C-alpha positions, 0 to 999 in steps of 0.5 A, spaced: 472 555 521 476 555 515 476 548 512 483 545 512 486 544 506 487 537 502 493 534 505 498 531 500 497 523 499 504 520 499 503 512 498 508 507 499 506 500 496 509 494 492 510 487 494 510 484 500 517 483 503 519 490 499 520 494 507 514 498 505 512 498 513 521 500 514 521 505 510 514 508 512 517 508 519 523 512 517 519 517 513 515 518 519 521 519 523 524 524 518 518 528 517 515 528 523 512 535 524 509 535 517 506 530 516 501 523 519 502 517 517 496 511 516 498 504 516 495 499 513 487 499 513 486 492 515 484 493 521 480 499 521 473 499 521 470 497 516 475 494 512 476 489 518 469 486 518 469 485 510 476 482 509 474 478 516 468 476 512 472 474 506 477 470 510 471 466 514 468 464 508 474 462 504 473 468 498 479 472 500 483 468 495 478 468 490 474 475 490 468 476 486 466 482 483 461 484 489 467 482 493 472 487 490 466 493 490 465 492 497 473 492 499 473 498 495 467 502 498 471 500 505 477 503 502 474 509 500 470 510 506 477 510 511 480 514 506 475 520 505 474 520 513 482 521 514 482 527 509 476 529 512 479 529 519 487 530 517 490 537 520 497 536 517 499 538 510 502 531 508 499 524 509 504 518 508 500 512 506 502 504 508 498 502 501 493 504 497 489 504 491 495 500 486 495 495 492 488 493 491 488 493 484 494 488 485 491 483 489 484 484 487 484 483 480 484 476 479 478 475 476 477 482 473 482 486 470 487 491 473 483 497 470 476 494 472 478 494 479 482 501 479 474 504 476 471 500 481 475 504 487 476 510 483 468 510 483 468 509 490 472 514 493 478 511 494 484 516 494 489 517 488 496 519 491 499 525 489 506 521 489 506 514 489 513 510 491 512 502 488 518 498 493 520 492 489 526 486 490 527 479 487 522 475 490 528 471 493 530 477 497 522 478 499 521 471 502 528 471 506 525 478 509 518 475 511 522 469 514 526 474 518 520 477 520 516 472 521 522 469 527 522 476 530 515 477 531 512 470 532 505 472 530 505 466 524 506 459 524 507 458 516 507 463 510 501 466 507 499 464 501 501 470 497 508 469 500 511 465 494 516 466 490 512 465 484 506 470 487 511 475 489 513 475 481 506 475 478 504 481 483 511 485 481 510 484 474 502 487 476 506 493 479 510 494 473 504 494 469 500 499 472 506 503 472 507 503 465 500 507 465 500 511 472 504 516 475 509 511 479 516 512 482 519 504 482 524 504 487 528 497 488 530 495 495 535 490 494 540 495 497 540 497 505 534 501 508 539 507 509 540 506 501 532 506 500 531 511 504 535 516 502 531 515 495 525 516 497 526 522 500 530 525 494 525 523 490 520 527 496 525 533 496 525 532 488 517 533 488 518 539 492 513 536 497 517 537 504 
């Protein structure tokens, strides 16, 4: 049997409330027969178990180097498994290595976290979009989603204006050194999806 060719990986990353899940859903429906979509890994083993342990022990907001290694190892194992099992030419991923760098770099530098992830097999996307908007708009979307989904009673520790602005600056710092397409998402869903689809076509991927 001929081994499947490695799929092209397109990743959507960015601040909370920027519209990542909405846009990846639109891309999935647009390119339905040509792609596979991998949503956030937090509910997939072994990432699920690692994050549950970090939440239970209260370390999720103050990760040590060992914690970052555990998260990267789980992420890398899932990524490699997905690549091996995929039969499509394109994979859309909801968050990836750069989101790991942003949210796991509290006690380490962005670039230390990047090296750990690289060493443990985390996928570097062929095309990466970082979605961002002002924190005020992001929080309005987060609150609207909370009312709609009725899943959480209040905001999480990372759902504050200060925290969102900090993560946005980290994404910008990464974009200055890595091949990333920054996409401002203050406009309508249709306007944002048009930008993404145009960039994908421009890159010659689909």
